[in-house]
C-alpha positions in Angstrom: -2.5 7.7 0.0 -5.9 7.5 -1.6 -7.0 4.4 -3.5 -8.7 5.5 -6.8 -10.1 2.1 -7.9 -11.1 -1.3 -6.6 -8.8 -3.2 -4.4 -8.3 -6.8 -5.6 -8.8 -9.6 -3.1 -5.6 -11.5 -2.3 -7.4 -14.6 -1.0 -10.7 -15.8 -2.4 -13.5 -17.4 -0.4 -12.8 -20.8 -2.0 -9.1 -20.6 -1.2 -9.9 -19.6 2.4 -12.3 -22.5 2.8 -9.8 -25.0 1.4 -7.0 -23.6 3.7 -9.2 -23.9 6.8 -10.9 -27.2 5.8 -14.3 -25.5 5.9 -17.2 -27.2 4.1 -18.7 -25.4 1.1 -22.1 -23.9 1.8 -22.0 -24.2 5.5 -21.0 -20.7 6.4 -22.2 -17.1 5.8 -20.1 -16.2 2.7 -20.8 -12.4 3.1 -19.4 -12.5 6.7 -16.4 -14.5 5.6 -15.8 -12.1 2.7 -15.9 -9.2 5.1 -13.4 -10.9 7.4 -11.1 -11.6 4.5 -11.3 -8.0 3.2 -10.6 -6.6 6.7 -7.7 -9.0 7.3 -6.2 -8.0 3.9 -6.5 -4.4 4.8 -4.8 -4.9 8.1 -2.0 -6.9 6.5 -1.4 -4.3 3.8 -1.4 -1.4 6.3 0.9 -3.3 8.8 3.4 -4.2 6.1 3.1 -1.3 3.6 2.8 -3.9 0.9 -0.4 -3.7 -1.2 -1.4 -7.2 -2.4 -2.6 -6.8 -5.9 -2.2 -3.8 -8.3 -4.4 -0.7 -7.7 -4.2 2.9 -8.7 -3.5 5.4 -5.9 -3.0 9.1 -5.5 -0.4 10.5 -3.1 -0.1 14.1 -2.1 3.0 15.5 -0.5 4.4 18.8 0.5 7.6 19.3 -1.5 10.1 21.6 0.2 12.6 23.6 -1.8 15.5 21.6 -3.2 13.6 18.2 -3.0 15.4 15.9 -5.4 14.4 12.4 -4.1 11.2 11.2 -2.5 10.4 7.6 -1.3 7.0 6.0 -1.7 5.2 4.9 1.5 4.7 1.4 0.1 6.3 -1.2 -2.1 6.3 -2.2 -4.9 5.4 0.5 -7.4 4.4 -0.8 -10.8 4.3 2.6 -12.6 3.9 6.3 -12.2 1.2 7.8 -14.4 1.8 11.5 -13.6 3.3 14.0 -11.2 1.3 17.3 -10.8 2.7 20.3 -9.0 0.4 23.0 -7.5 1.9 26.5 -8.1 0.7 30.0 -7.7 -0.5 29.9 -11.3 -2.4 26.6 -10.9 -1.8 22.8 -11.3 0.9 21.8 -13.8 1.8 18.2 -14.8 5.6 17.7 -14.8 7.2 16.5 -18.0 8.1 12.8 -17.4 11.6 13.7 -18.5 11.9 15.7 -15.3 11.3 12.8 -12.9 12.2 9.1 -12.8 10.9 6.1 -10.9 13.8 4.2 -9.4 14.1 0.9 -7.4 10.4 0.3 -8.0 10.3 -3.2 -6.4 12.6 -2.8 -3.4 12.7 0.8 -2.3 10.6 2.8 -4.8 11.4 6.4 -5.1 11.1 9.4 -7.5 14.2 11.2 -8.5 13.6 14.8 -9.7 15.8 16.7 -12.1 17.4 19.8 -10.9 14.8 22.7 -11.1 11.9 20.3 -11.7 10.1 21.6 -8.6 9.5 25.3 -7.8 12.4 26.8 -5.8 10.2 29.0 -3.6 10.8 29.0 0.1 7.3 27.6 0.9 6.6 23.9 0.3 4.3 23.2 -2.7 1.8 20.4 -3.0 2.7 17.6 -5.4 0.2 14.9 -6.4 1.5 11.6 -7.7 -0.8 9.2 -9.5 0.7 5.7 -9.6 -0.1 2.0 -9.8 1.2 0.1 -6.7 1.0 -3.4 -5.5 2.5 -6.8 -6.2 0.9 -9.8 -7.9 -0.8 -11.7 -5.1 0.1 -15.0 -6.8 3.8 -14.2 -6.4 5.6 -16.9 -4.3 7.3 -14.0 -2.4 3.9 -13.0 -1.1 2.8 -16.4 0.1 3.5 -15.6 3.8 1.2 -12.5 3.6 -1.6 -14.5 2.0 -1.1 -17.0 4.8 -1.3 -14.2 7.3 -4.7 -13.1 5.9 -6.0 -16.6 6.2 -4.7 -16.9 9.8 -6.2 -13.6 10.9 -9.6 -14.1 9.1 -9.8 -17.6 10.6 -9.1 -16.4 14.1 -11.7 -13.6 13.8 -14.3 -16.0 12.4 -13.6 -18.6 15.1 -13.9 -15.8 17.8 -17.2 -14.6 16.3 -15.9 -11.2 15.6 -18.2 -9.4 13.3 -16.6 -7.0 10.8 -18.9 -4.1 10.2 -17.2 -1.7 7.9 -13.8 -0.1 8.1 -14.2 0.9 11.8 -14.2 -2.7 13.0 -11.8 -3.5 15.8 -9.6 -6.4 14.7 -8.6 -7.6 18.2 -5.4 -9.3 19.1 -3.4 -11.2 16.4 -1.9 -14.6 16.9 1.9 -14.9 17.3 2.3 -16.5 13.9 0.4 -13.7 12.1 2.3 -11.0 14.0 5.6 -12.7 13.1 4.7 -12.9 9.4 3.7 -9.2 9.3 6.8 -8.0 11.2 9.1 -10.0 8.8 7.5 -8.6 5.7 7.1 -5.0 6.7 8.5 -2.4 4.2 10.2 0.5 6.0 10.5 3.6 3.9 14.1 5.1 3.7 14.5 8.6 4.8 17.3 11.0 4.1 17.3 14.3 6.0 20.6 15.8 4.9 21.9 18.0 2.0 18.4 19.3 1.2 17.0 15.8 0.5 14.0 14.5 2.3 12.3 11.1 2.6 8.9 12.8 2.5 
């Protein structure tokens, strides 16, 4: 899954400082912002729940007879287009040939019969969609709290976040429990020609 635009922050610096009783102006805001961004990335990856809407592009190999495909994350706000790569080139599927279902709980695309090529070899399908929940939603409060806990622990331990390759270290029991409880697991169906992707 490739993010096409900016990722909104789920916890602002001011919110983090209030939650941790940190005095304004006494800390390196750039370092704190890096901690918050890295903690949010970890929370989103661990739970498969993007915090804040963003546009993404997902490419899958669609086997013959594929009629149902589940997204790797939840929720899905909208699907902009579905493009199929065929021997004659890329072709956008008519929106009448696919439908987004259960967008909030178990988001999936249902394809009409014959919507995808019936060749024996899998064909690449690229889906452009907007995913992610409103970070202000009360349902996401535990995940926002997990971001605060993780960033606070990293900051207190003096862990420097230097880009995406930073090692997050061990998580506290409370943060691990929040992530485990909120994790979205993608359904998979491997019978009757259907695949969870």
